Backbone as XML, in Angstrom:
<?xml version="1.0"?>
<chain id="A" units="angstrom">
  <residue number="1" name="UNK">
    <atom name="N" x="-5.023" y="51.288" z="15.325"/>
    <atom name="CA" x="-5.098" y="51.118" z="13.607"/>
    <atom name="C" x="-5.420" y="52.669" z="13.345"/>
  </residue>
  <residue number="2" name="UNK">
    <atom name="N" x="-3.934" y="52.950" z="12.288"/>
    <atom name="CA" x="-3.720" y="54.139" z="12.070"/>
    <atom name="C" x="-5.360" y="55.178" z="11.508"/>
  </residue>
  <residue number="3" name="UNK">
    <atom name="N" x="-6.548" y="54.633" z="11.129"/>
    <atom name="CA" x="-7.808" y="55.600" z="10.473"/>
    <atom name="C" x="-8.228" y="56.028" z="11.924"/>
  </residue>
  <residue number="4" name="UNK">
    <atom name="N" x="-8.027" y="55.253" z="13.124"/>
    <atom name="CA" x="-8.359" y="55.752" z="14.349"/>
    <atom name="C" x="-8.254" y="57.311" z="14.702"/>
  </residue>
  <residue number="5" name="UNK">
    <atom name="N" x="-7.045" y="57.393" z="13.977"/>
    <atom name="CA" x="-6.681" y="58.599" z="14.657"/>
    <atom name="C" x="-6.946" y="59.987" z="13.800"/>
  </residue>
  <residue number="6" name="UNK">
    <atom name="N" x="-7.334" y="61.243" z="14.277"/>
    <atom name="CA" x="-7.603" y="61.662" z="13.545"/>
    <atom name="C" x="-6.779" y="62.487" z="12.912"/>
  </residue>
  <residue number="7" name="UNK">
    <atom name="N" x="-5.877" y="62.595" z="12.789"/>
    <atom name="CA" x="-4.543" y="62.717" z="11.351"/>
    <atom name="C" x="-4.648" y="62.276" z="10.090"/>
  </residue>
  <residue number="8" name="UNK">
    <atom name="N" x="-5.273" y="60.926" z="10.221"/>
    <atom name="CA" x="-4.962" y="60.510" z="9.075"/>
    <atom name="C" x="-6.076" y="60.686" z="8.075"/>
  </residue>
  <residue number="9" name="UNK">
    <atom name="N" x="-4.979" y="60.567" z="6.773"/>
    <atom name="CA" x="-6.217" y="61.162" z="5.754"/>
    <atom name="C" x="-5.995" y="60.419" z="4.875"/>
  </residue>
  <residue number="10" name="UNK">
    <atom name="N" x="-6.696" y="59.733" z="4.069"/>
    <atom name="CA" x="-6.837" y="58.462" z="3.304"/>
    <atom name="C" x="-6.434" y="58.633" z="1.731"/>
  </residue>
  <residue number="11" name="UNK">
    <atom name="N" x="-5.331" y="58.092" z="1.355"/>
    <atom name="CA" x="-4.699" y="59.059" z="0.056"/>
    <atom name="C" x="-4.729" y="57.558" z="-0.836"/>
  </residue>
  <residue number="12" name="UNK">
    <atom name="N" x="-5.011" y="57.080" z="-1.684"/>
    <atom name="CA" x="-4.787" y="55.663" z="-2.516"/>
    <atom name="C" x="-3.439" y="55.982" z="-3.327"/>
  </residue>
  <residue number="13" name="UNK">
    <atom name="N" x="-3.033" y="55.204" z="-3.505"/>
    <atom name="CA" x="-1.568" y="54.728" z="-3.769"/>
    <atom name="C" x="-1.642" y="55.112" z="-5.314"/>
  </residue>
  <residue number="14" name="UNK">
    <atom name="N" x="-0.711" y="55.478" z="-5.795"/>
    <atom name="CA" x="-0.791" y="56.156" z="-7.449"/>
    <atom name="C" x="-0.914" y="55.126" z="-8.590"/>
  </residue>
  <residue number="15" name="UNK">
    <atom name="N" x="-1.273" y="54.974" z="-9.388"/>
    <atom name="CA" x="-1.862" y="53.994" z="-10.833"/>
    <atom name="C" x="-0.654" y="54.515" z="-11.879"/>
  </residue>
  <residue number="16" name="UNK">
    <atom name="N" x="0.005" y="52.994" z="-11.378"/>
    <atom name="CA" x="1.756" y="53.299" z="-12.497"/>
    <atom name="C" x="1.846" y="52.255" z="-13.409"/>
  </residue>
  <residue number="17" name="UNK">
    <atom name="N" x="0.443" y="51.566" z="-13.064"/>
    <atom name="CA" x="0.545" y="49.890" z="-13.899"/>
    <atom name="C" x="-0.242" y="50.572" z="-15.401"/>
  </residue>
  <residue number="18" name="UNK">
    <atom name="N" x="0.770" y="50.172" z="-16.064"/>
    <atom name="CA" x="0.610" y="49.894" z="-17.726"/>
    <atom name="C" x="0.154" y="49.083" z="-18.230"/>
  </residue>
  <residue number="19" name="UNK">
    <atom name="N" x="-0.430" y="48.980" z="-19.365"/>
    <atom name="CA" x="-0.532" y="47.900" z="-20.306"/>
    <atom name="C" x="0.311" y="46.401" z="-20.253"/>
  </residue>
  <residue number="20" name="UNK">
    <atom name="N" x="1.942" y="47.141" z="-20.132"/>
    <atom name="CA" x="3.256" y="46.625" z="-20.614"/>
    <atom name="C" x="3.191" y="45.776" z="-18.648"/>
  </residue>
  <residue number="21" name="UNK">
    <atom name="N" x="3.066" y="46.345" z="-18.136"/>
    <atom name="CA" x="3.506" y="45.832" z="-16.602"/>
    <atom name="C" x="2.317" y="44.811" z="-16.581"/>
  </residue>
  <residue number="22" name="UNK">
    <atom name="N" x="1.042" y="45.264" z="-17.029"/>
    <atom name="CA" x="-0.117" y="44.062" z="-16.484"/>
    <atom name="C" x="0.069" y="43.025" z="-17.411"/>
  </residue>
  <residue number="23" name="UNK">
    <atom name="N" x="0.819" y="42.853" z="-18.785"/>
    <atom name="CA" x="0.904" y="42.404" z="-19.820"/>
    <atom name="C" x="1.994" y="40.846" z="-19.129"/>
  </residue>
  <residue number="24" name="UNK">
    <atom name="N" x="3.209" y="41.728" z="-18.509"/>
    <atom name="CA" x="4.086" y="40.859" z="-18.156"/>
    <atom name="C" x="3.787" y="40.144" z="-16.594"/>
  </residue>
  <residue number="25" name="UNK">
    <atom name="N" x="2.721" y="41.002" z="-16.241"/>
    <atom name="CA" x="2.376" y="40.165" z="-14.745"/>
    <atom name="C" x="1.448" y="39.079" z="-16.067"/>
  </residue>
  <residue number="26" name="UNK">
    <atom name="N" x="0.680" y="39.229" z="-16.093"/>
    <atom name="CA" x="0.021" y="38.068" z="-17.211"/>
    <atom name="C" x="0.631" y="36.580" z="-17.533"/>
  </residue>
  <residue number="27" name="UNK">
    <atom name="N" x="1.829" y="37.357" z="-18.690"/>
    <atom name="CA" x="2.522" y="36.434" z="-18.480"/>
    <atom name="C" x="3.049" y="35.418" z="-17.789"/>
  </residue>
  <residue number="28" name="UNK">
    <atom name="N" x="3.463" y="36.200" z="-16.873"/>
    <atom name="CA" x="4.666" y="35.069" z="-15.613"/>
    <atom name="C" x="3.608" y="34.264" z="-15.394"/>
  </residue>
  <residue number="29" name="UNK">
    <atom name="N" x="2.425" y="34.409" z="-14.718"/>
    <atom name="CA" x="1.029" y="33.772" z="-14.147"/>
    <atom name="C" x="0.594" y="32.991" z="-14.794"/>
  </residue>
  <residue number="30" name="UNK">
    <atom name="N" x="1.117" y="33.131" z="-16.362"/>
    <atom name="CA" x="0.575" y="32.097" z="-17.531"/>
    <atom name="C" x="1.593" y="31.017" z="-17.309"/>
  </residue>
  <residue number="31" name="UNK">
    <atom name="N" x="3.211" y="31.377" z="-17.092"/>
    <atom name="CA" x="4.044" y="30.313" z="-16.847"/>
    <atom name="C" x="4.009" y="29.409" z="-15.554"/>
  </residue>
  <residue number="32" name="UNK">
    <atom name="N" x="3.986" y="30.415" z="-14.727"/>
    <atom name="CA" x="3.390" y="29.316" z="-13.592"/>
    <atom name="C" x="2.434" y="28.184" z="-13.616"/>
  </residue>
  <residue number="33" name="UNK">
    <atom name="N" x="1.553" y="28.718" z="-14.108"/>
    <atom name="CA" x="0.169" y="28.101" z="-14.643"/>
    <atom name="C" x="0.485" y="26.576" z="-15.564"/>
  </residue>
  <residue number="34" name="UNK">
    <atom name="N" x="1.596" y="26.962" z="-16.368"/>
    <atom name="CA" x="2.001" y="25.955" z="-17.268"/>
    <atom name="C" x="3.084" y="24.807" z="-16.757"/>
  </residue>
  <residue number="35" name="UNK">
    <atom name="N" x="3.799" y="25.719" z="-15.566"/>
    <atom name="CA" x="4.841" y="24.655" z="-15.095"/>
    <atom name="C" x="4.079" y="23.901" z="-13.922"/>
  </residue>
  <residue number="36" name="UNK">
    <atom name="N" x="3.086" y="24.250" z="-13.744"/>
    <atom name="CA" x="1.953" y="23.306" z="-12.098"/>
    <atom name="C" x="1.213" y="22.768" z="-13.558"/>
  </residue>
  <residue number="37" name="UNK">
    <atom name="N" x="0.565" y="22.952" z="-14.307"/>
    <atom name="CA" x="0.289" y="21.922" z="-15.340"/>
    <atom name="C" x="0.647" y="20.370" z="-15.508"/>
  </residue>
  <residue number="38" name="UNK">
    <atom name="N" x="2.034" y="20.739" z="-16.590"/>
    <atom name="CA" x="3.084" y="19.816" z="-16.478"/>
    <atom name="C" x="3.438" y="19.586" z="-15.859"/>
  </residue>
  <residue number="39" name="UNK">
    <atom name="N" x="3.580" y="19.951" z="-14.170"/>
    <atom name="CA" x="3.386" y="19.126" z="-13.415"/>
    <atom name="C" x="2.754" y="17.814" z="-12.439"/>
  </residue>
  <residue number="40" name="UNK">
    <atom name="N" x="1.242" y="18.563" z="-12.769"/>
    <atom name="CA" x="0.210" y="17.989" z="-13.078"/>
    <atom name="C" x="-0.030" y="16.575" z="-13.668"/>
  </residue>
  <residue number="41" name="UNK">
    <atom name="N" x="0.404" y="16.974" z="-15.201"/>
    <atom name="CA" x="0.810" y="15.658" z="-15.973"/>
    <atom name="C" x="1.520" y="14.956" z="-15.463"/>
  </residue>
  <residue number="42" name="UNK">
    <atom name="N" x="2.761" y="15.277" z="-14.925"/>
    <atom name="CA" x="3.412" y="14.457" z="-14.752"/>
    <atom name="C" x="3.205" y="13.191" z="-13.741"/>
  </residue>
  <residue number="43" name="UNK">
    <atom name="N" x="2.829" y="14.270" z="-12.887"/>
    <atom name="CA" x="2.350" y="12.812" z="-11.860"/>
    <atom name="C" x="1.077" y="12.332" z="-12.015"/>
  </residue>
  <residue number="44" name="UNK">
    <atom name="N" x="-0.022" y="12.624" z="-12.824"/>
    <atom name="CA" x="-1.475" y="11.878" z="-13.214"/>
    <atom name="C" x="-0.734" y="10.332" z="-13.988"/>
  </residue>
  <residue number="45" name="UNK">
    <atom name="N" x="0.455" y="10.747" z="-14.666"/>
    <atom name="CA" x="1.279" y="9.311" z="-15.916"/>
    <atom name="C" x="1.963" y="8.202" z="-14.728"/>
  </residue>
  <residue number="46" name="UNK">
    <atom name="N" x="2.228" y="9.579" z="-13.795"/>
    <atom name="CA" x="3.196" y="7.986" z="-12.953"/>
    <atom name="C" x="1.654" y="7.583" z="-11.971"/>
  </residue>
  <residue number="47" name="UNK">
    <atom name="N" x="0.872" y="8.438" z="-11.708"/>
    <atom name="CA" x="0.176" y="7.850" z="-10.826"/>
    <atom name="C" x="-0.751" y="6.820" z="-11.889"/>
  </residue>
  <residue number="48" name="UNK">
    <atom name="N" x="-1.325" y="6.175" z="-13.074"/>
    <atom name="CA" x="-1.319" y="5.929" z="-13.599"/>
    <atom name="C" x="-0.705" y="4.486" z="-13.654"/>
  </residue>
  <residue number="49" name="UNK">
    <atom name="N" x="0.974" y="5.036" z="-14.511"/>
    <atom name="CA" x="1.824" y="3.605" z="-14.047"/>
    <atom name="C" x="1.695" y="2.579" z="-13.082"/>
  </residue>
  <residue number="50" name="UNK">
    <atom name="N" x="1.654" y="3.670" z="-11.956"/>
    <atom name="CA" x="1.844" y="2.631" z="-10.605"/>
    <atom name="C" x="0.522" y="1.834" z="-10.129"/>
  </residue>
  <residue number="51" name="UNK">
    <atom name="N" x="-0.456" y="2.360" z="-10.897"/>
    <atom name="CA" x="-1.976" y="1.503" z="-10.695"/>
    <atom name="C" x="-1.751" y="0.279" z="-11.412"/>
  </residue>
  <residue number="52" name="UNK">
    <atom name="N" x="-1.608" y="0.694" z="-12.686"/>
    <atom name="CA" x="-1.457" y="-0.555" z="-13.651"/>
    <atom name="C" x="-0.203" y="-1.422" z="-13.005"/>
  </residue>
  <residue number="53" name="UNK">
    <atom name="N" x="0.641" y="-1.020" z="-12.631"/>
    <atom name="CA" x="1.607" y="-1.692" z="-11.879"/>
    <atom name="C" x="1.091" y="-2.443" z="-10.739"/>
  </residue>
  <residue number="54" name="UNK">
    <atom name="N" x="0.528" y="-1.868" z="-9.616"/>
    <atom name="CA" x="-0.271" y="-3.010" z="-8.733"/>
    <atom name="C" x="-1.600" y="-3.607" z="-9.151"/>
  </residue>
  <residue number="55" name="UNK">
    <atom name="N" x="-2.444" y="-3.557" z="-10.099"/>
    <atom name="CA" x="-2.671" y="-4.183" z="-10.832"/>
    <atom name="C" x="-2.523" y="-4.895" z="-11.128"/>
  </residue>
  <residue number="56" name="UNK">
    <atom name="N" x="-1.306" y="-5.538" z="-11.869"/>
    <atom name="CA" x="-0.776" y="-6.401" z="-12.324"/>
    <atom name="C" x="-0.278" y="-7.429" z="-11.176"/>
  </residue>
  <residue number="57" name="UNK">
    <atom name="N" x="0.574" y="-6.694" z="-10.435"/>
    <atom name="CA" x="0.585" y="-7.248" z="-8.610"/>
    <atom name="C" x="-0.420" y="-7.668" z="-8.076"/>
  </residue>
  <residue number="58" name="UNK">
    <atom name="N" x="-1.969" y="-7.409" z="-8.169"/>
    <atom name="CA" x="-2.918" y="-7.821" z="-7.342"/>
    <atom name="C" x="-3.402" y="-9.203" z="-8.464"/>
  </residue>
  <residue number="59" name="UNK">
    <atom name="N" x="-3.617" y="-9.438" z="-9.521"/>
    <atom name="CA" x="-3.975" y="-10.294" z="-10.427"/>
    <atom name="C" x="-3.138" y="-11.477" z="-9.952"/>
  </residue>
  <residue number="60" name="UNK">
    <atom name="N" x="-2.217" y="-11.160" z="-10.196"/>
    <atom name="CA" x="-0.993" y="-12.502" z="-9.764"/>
    <atom name="C" x="-1.138" y="-12.824" z="-8.648"/>
  </residue>
  <residue number="61" name="UNK">
    <atom name="N" x="-1.424" y="-12.332" z="-7.310"/>
    <atom name="CA" x="-1.651" y="-12.578" z="-6.083"/>
    <atom name="C" x="-2.816" y="-13.727" z="-6.062"/>
  </residue>
  <residue number="62" name="UNK">
    <atom name="N" x="-3.932" y="-12.881" z="-6.671"/>
    <atom name="CA" x="-5.155" y="-13.664" z="-6.553"/>
    <atom name="C" x="-4.961" y="-15.052" z="-7.452"/>
  </residue>
  <residue number="63" name="UNK">
    <atom name="N" x="-4.328" y="-15.095" z="-8.448"/>
    <atom name="CA" x="-4.189" y="-16.174" z="-9.085"/>
    <atom name="C" x="-3.252" y="-17.617" z="-8.148"/>
  </residue>
  <residue number="64" name="UNK">
    <atom name="N" x="-2.021" y="-16.773" z="-7.653"/>
    <atom name="CA" x="-1.613" y="-17.373" z="-6.489"/>
    <atom name="C" x="-2.552" y="-18.089" z="-5.595"/>
  </residue>
  <residue number="65" name="UNK">
    <atom name="N" x="-2.953" y="-17.484" z="-5.428"/>
    <atom name="CA" x="-4.143" y="-17.592" z="-3.867"/>
    <atom name="C" x="-5.087" y="-18.426" z="-4.567"/>
  </residue>
  <residue number="66" name="UNK">
    <atom name="N" x="-5.389" y="-18.608" z="-5.459"/>
    <atom name="CA" x="-6.690" y="-19.417" z="-6.061"/>
    <atom name="C" x="-5.604" y="-20.780" z="-6.289"/>
  </residue>
  <residue number="67" name="UNK">
    <atom name="N" x="-4.306" y="-20.783" z="-6.913"/>
    <atom name="CA" x="-3.874" y="-22.322" z="-6.904"/>
    <atom name="C" x="-4.043" y="-22.408" z="-5.524"/>
  </residue>
  <residue number="68" name="UNK">
    <atom name="N" x="-3.344" y="-22.609" z="-4.414"/>
    <atom name="CA" x="-3.238" y="-22.465" z="-3.305"/>
    <atom name="C" x="-4.436" y="-23.007" z="-2.934"/>
  </residue>
  <residue number="69" name="UNK">
    <atom name="N" x="-5.455" y="-22.212" z="-2.592"/>
    <atom name="CA" x="-6.456" y="-22.990" z="-2.228"/>
    <atom name="C" x="-7.348" y="-24.021" z="-2.700"/>
  </residue>
  <residue number="70" name="UNK">
    <atom name="N" x="-7.031" y="-24.105" z="-3.789"/>
    <atom name="CA" x="-7.649" y="-25.449" z="-4.805"/>
    <atom name="C" x="-6.387" y="-26.474" z="-3.908"/>
  </residue>
  <residue number="71" name="UNK">
    <atom name="N" x="-5.323" y="-26.769" z="-3.885"/>
    <atom name="CA" x="-4.265" y="-27.630" z="-3.571"/>
    <atom name="C" x="-4.679" y="-27.596" z="-1.933"/>
  </residue>
  <residue number="72" name="UNK">
    <atom name="N" x="-4.923" y="-26.495" z="-1.089"/>
    <atom name="CA" x="-5.137" y="-27.004" z="0.423"/>
    <atom name="C" x="-6.393" y="-27.640" z="0.717"/>
  </residue>
  <residue number="73" name="UNK">
    <atom name="N" x="-7.486" y="-27.829" z="-0.488"/>
    <atom name="CA" x="-8.839" y="-28.243" z="-0.600"/>
    <atom name="C" x="-8.448" y="-30.081" z="-0.668"/>
  </residue>
  <residue number="74" name="UNK">
    <atom name="N" x="-7.691" y="-30.005" z="-1.686"/>
    <atom name="CA" x="-7.578" y="-31.299" z="-2.052"/>
    <atom name="C" x="-6.771" y="-31.843" z="-0.816"/>
  </residue>
  <residue number="75" name="UNK">
    <atom name="N" x="-6.102" y="-31.397" z="-0.183"/>
    <atom name="CA" x="-5.290" y="-31.685" z="0.686"/>
    <atom name="C" x="-6.020" y="-32.356" z="1.691"/>
  </residue>
  <residue number="76" name="UNK">
    <atom name="N" x="-6.915" y="-31.430" z="2.026"/>
    <atom name="CA" x="-7.878" y="-31.233" z="3.081"/>
    <atom name="C" x="-9.096" y="-32.880" z="3.117"/>
  </residue>
  <residue number="77" name="UNK">
    <atom name="N" x="-9.209" y="-32.728" z="1.823"/>
    <atom name="CA" x="-10.085" y="-33.656" z="1.261"/>
    <atom name="C" x="-9.404" y="-34.671" z="1.553"/>
  </residue>
  <residue number="78" name="UNK">
    <atom name="N" x="-8.175" y="-35.114" z="1.443"/>
    <atom name="CA" x="-7.571" y="-35.967" z="1.760"/>
    <atom name="C" x="-7.142" y="-36.482" z="3.317"/>
  </residue>
  <residue number="79" name="UNK">
    <atom name="N" x="-6.809" y="-35.522" z="3.818"/>
    <atom name="CA" x="-7.028" y="-35.618" z="5.392"/>
    <atom name="C" x="-8.389" y="-36.236" z="5.804"/>
  </residue>
  <residue number="80" name="UNK">
    <atom name="N" x="-9.430" y="-35.853" z="5.637"/>
    <atom name="CA" x="-10.982" y="-35.966" z="6.277"/>
    <atom name="C" x="-10.765" y="-37.654" z="5.520"/>
  </residue>
  <residue number="81" name="UNK">
    <atom name="N" x="-10.085" y="-37.669" z="4.374"/>
    <atom name="CA" x="-10.779" y="-39.277" z="3.856"/>
    <atom name="C" x="-9.878" y="-40.195" z="4.538"/>
  </residue>
  <residue number="82" name="UNK">
    <atom name="N" x="-8.081" y="-39.850" z="5.202"/>
    <atom name="CA" x="-8.017" y="-40.379" z="6.129"/>
    <atom name="C" x="-8.422" y="-40.742" z="7.208"/>
  </residue>
  <residue number="83" name="UNK">
    <atom name="N" x="-8.863" y="-39.854" z="7.697"/>
    <atom name="CA" x="-9.530" y="-39.779" z="9.017"/>
    <atom name="C" x="-10.950" y="-40.646" z="9.494"/>
  </residue>
  <residue number="84" name="UNK">
    <atom name="N" x="-11.474" y="-41.010" z="7.952"/>
    <atom name="CA" x="-13.212" y="-41.750" z="7.692"/>
    <atom name="C" x="-12.841" y="-43.200" z="7.833"/>
  </residue>
  <residue number="85" name="UNK">
    <atom name="N" x="-11.115" y="-43.306" z="7.681"/>
    <atom name="CA" x="-10.820" y="-44.686" z="7.178"/>
    <atom name="C" x="-10.765" y="-45.104" z="8.557"/>
  </residue>
  <residue number="86" name="UNK">
    <atom name="N" x="-10.799" y="-46.936" z="8.581"/>
    <atom name="CA" x="-11.225" y="-48.133" z="9.428"/>
    <atom name="C" x="-9.425" y="-47.783" z="10.672"/>
  </residue>
  <residue number="87" name="UNK">
    <atom name="N" x="-8.787" y="-46.950" z="10.102"/>
    <atom name="CA" x="-7.288" y="-47.305" z="11.092"/>
    <atom name="C" x="-7.866" y="-45.993" z="11.967"/>
  </residue>
  <residue number="88" name="UNK">
    <atom name="N" x="-8.062" y="-46.152" z="12.699"/>
    <atom name="CA" x="-7.633" y="-45.812" z="14.181"/>
    <atom name="C" x="-7.425" y="-45.519" z="14.959"/>
  </residue>
  <residue number="89" name="UNK">
    <atom name="N" x="-5.428" y="-46.234" z="14.552"/>
    <atom name="CA" x="-4.597" y="-46.694" z="15.027"/>
    <atom name="C" x="-3.322" y="-45.040" z="14.960"/>
  </residue>
  <residue number="90" name="UNK">
    <atom name="N" x="-3.826" y="-44.728" z="13.837"/>
    <atom name="CA" x="-2.586" y="-43.358" z="13.461"/>
    <atom name="C" x="-2.654" y="-42.414" z="15.008"/>
  </residue>
  <residue number="91" name="UNK">
    <atom name="N" x="-3.995" y="-42.016" z="15.548"/>
    <atom name="CA" x="-3.931" y="-41.249" z="16.575"/>
    <atom name="C" x="-2.582" y="-41.773" z="17.276"/>
  </residue>
  <residue number="92" name="UNK">
    <atom name="N" x="-3.085" y="-43.283" z="17.672"/>
    <atom name="CA" x="-1.760" y="-44.004" z="18.808"/>
    <atom name="C" x="-0.806" y="-44.084" z="18.613"/>
  </residue>
  <residue number="93" name="UNK">
    <atom name="N" x="-0.470" y="-44.128" z="17.377"/>
    <atom name="CA" x="1.033" y="-43.682" z="17.241"/>
    <atom name="C" x="1.283" y="-42.283" z="16.888"/>
  </residue>
  <residue number="94" name="UNK">
    <atom name="N" x="0.686" y="-41.586" z="16.743"/>
    <atom name="CA" x="1.458" y="-40.496" z="16.337"/>
    <atom name="C" x="1.897" y="-40.287" z="17.933"/>
  </residue>
  <residue number="95" name="UNK">
    <atom name="N" x="1.118" y="-40.509" z="19.173"/>
    <atom name="CA" x="1.233" y="-39.976" z="20.238"/>
    <atom name="C" x="2.431" y="-41.014" z="21.041"/>
  </residue>
  <residue number="96" name="UNK">
    <atom name="N" x="2.405" y="-41.501" z="20.417"/>
    <atom name="CA" x="3.926" y="-42.681" z="20.913"/>
    <atom name="C" x="4.959" y="-42.133" z="20.230"/>
  </residue>
  <residue number="97" name="UNK">
    <atom name="N" x="4.808" y="-41.764" z="19.037"/>
    <atom name="CA" x="5.894" y="-41.225" z="18.393"/>
    <atom name="C" x="6.005" y="-39.368" z="19.404"/>
  </residue>
  <residue number="98" name="UNK">
    <atom name="N" x="5.741" y="-39.019" z="19.473"/>
    <atom name="CA" x="5.858" y="-37.711" z="20.115"/>
    <atom name="C" x="6.676" y="-37.556" z="21.422"/>
  </residue>
  <residue number="99" name="UNK">
    <atom name="N" x="5.592" y="-38.578" z="22.110"/>
    <atom name="CA" x="6.726" y="-39.179" z="23.734"/>
    <atom name="C" x="8.039" y="-39.543" z="22.831"/>
  </residue>
  <residue number="100" name="UNK">
    <atom name="N" x="8.120" y="-40.374" z="21.934"/>
    <atom name="CA" x="9.307" y="-40.591" z="21.594"/>
    <atom name="C" x="10.008" y="-39.757" z="21.454"/>
  </residue>
  <residue number="101" name="UNK">
    <atom name="N" x="9.796" y="-38.573" z="20.636"/>
    <atom name="CA" x="10.526" y="-37.506" z="20.446"/>
    <atom name="C" x="10.719" y="-36.688" z="21.789"/>
  </residue>
  <residue number="102" name="UNK">
    <atom name="N" x="9.867" y="-36.076" z="22.727"/>
    <atom name="CA" x="10.118" y="-35.086" z="23.179"/>
    <atom name="C" x="11.129" y="-35.948" z="24.495"/>
  </residue>
  <residue number="103" name="UNK">
    <atom name="N" x="10.944" y="-37.724" z="24.745"/>
    <atom name="CA" x="11.923" y="-37.966" z="25.556"/>
    <atom name="C" x="13.603" y="-37.857" z="25.025"/>
  </residue>
  <residue number="104" name="UNK">
    <atom name="N" x="13.924" y="-37.909" z="23.671"/>
    <atom name="CA" x="15.030" y="-37.930" z="22.933"/>
    <atom name="C" x="15.374" y="-36.932" z="23.014"/>
  </residue>
  <residue number="105" name="UNK">
    <atom name="N" x="14.652" y="-35.813" z="22.978"/>
    <atom name="CA" x="15.317" y="-34.208" z="23.197"/>
    <atom name="C" x="15.367" y="-33.876" z="25.291"/>
  </residue>
  <residue number="106" name="UNK">
    <atom name="N" x="14.988" y="-34.556" z="25.793"/>
    <atom name="CA" x="15.449" y="-34.526" z="27.147"/>
    <atom name="C" x="16.936" y="-35.146" z="27.481"/>
  </residue>
  <residue number="107" name="UNK">
    <atom name="N" x="16.653" y="-36.215" z="27.197"/>
    <atom name="CA" x="17.791" y="-37.084" z="27.244"/>
    <atom name="C" x="19.260" y="-36.140" z="26.508"/>
  </residue>
  <residue number="108" name="UNK">
    <atom name="N" x="18.883" y="-35.345" z="25.412"/>
    <atom name="CA" x="19.825" y="-34.534" z="25.100"/>
    <atom name="C" x="19.957" y="-33.248" z="25.558"/>
  </residue>
  <residue number="109" name="UNK">
    <atom name="N" x="19.162" y="-32.544" z="25.915"/>
    <atom name="CA" x="19.504" y="-31.291" z="26.711"/>
    <atom name="C" x="19.908" y="-31.799" z="28.172"/>
  </residue>
  <residue number="110" name="UNK">
    <atom name="N" x="19.378" y="-32.670" z="28.600"/>
    <atom name="CA" x="19.985" y="-33.385" z="29.970"/>
    <atom name="C" x="21.555" y="-33.103" z="30.129"/>
  </residue>
  <residue number="111" name="UNK">
    <atom name="N" x="21.730" y="-34.208" z="29.143"/>
    <atom name="CA" x="23.026" y="-34.648" z="29.060"/>
    <atom name="C" x="24.395" y="-33.344" z="28.315"/>
  </residue>
  <residue number="112" name="UNK">
    <atom name="N" x="23.837" y="-32.632" z="28.103"/>
    <atom name="CA" x="24.476" y="-31.648" z="27.181"/>
    <atom name="C" x="25.645" y="-31.452" z="27.620"/>
  </residue>
</chain>
């Protein structure tokens, strides 16, 4: 370090800063600050627009989910009502249909 040397003597820098130089520096810093403030203002406006757009999308999605859940609830009610009926042969018919489909697939894939 320079101060550790024995021959070093402290000499302050000469002050040449006048009022004009300080005023010019203040104006430059004020312009920089003004630019940053306008950038922040623009960004906050864009963020607000994006928030409104996202809110609109979420409300639309919420409405779609409500409609779908109502439709799904009615469909499940019908399926449960059908399952509680006295027609117990539906599962048997479904099983026979699935065996028939698998048999057809087997034939088609084997003789291809």
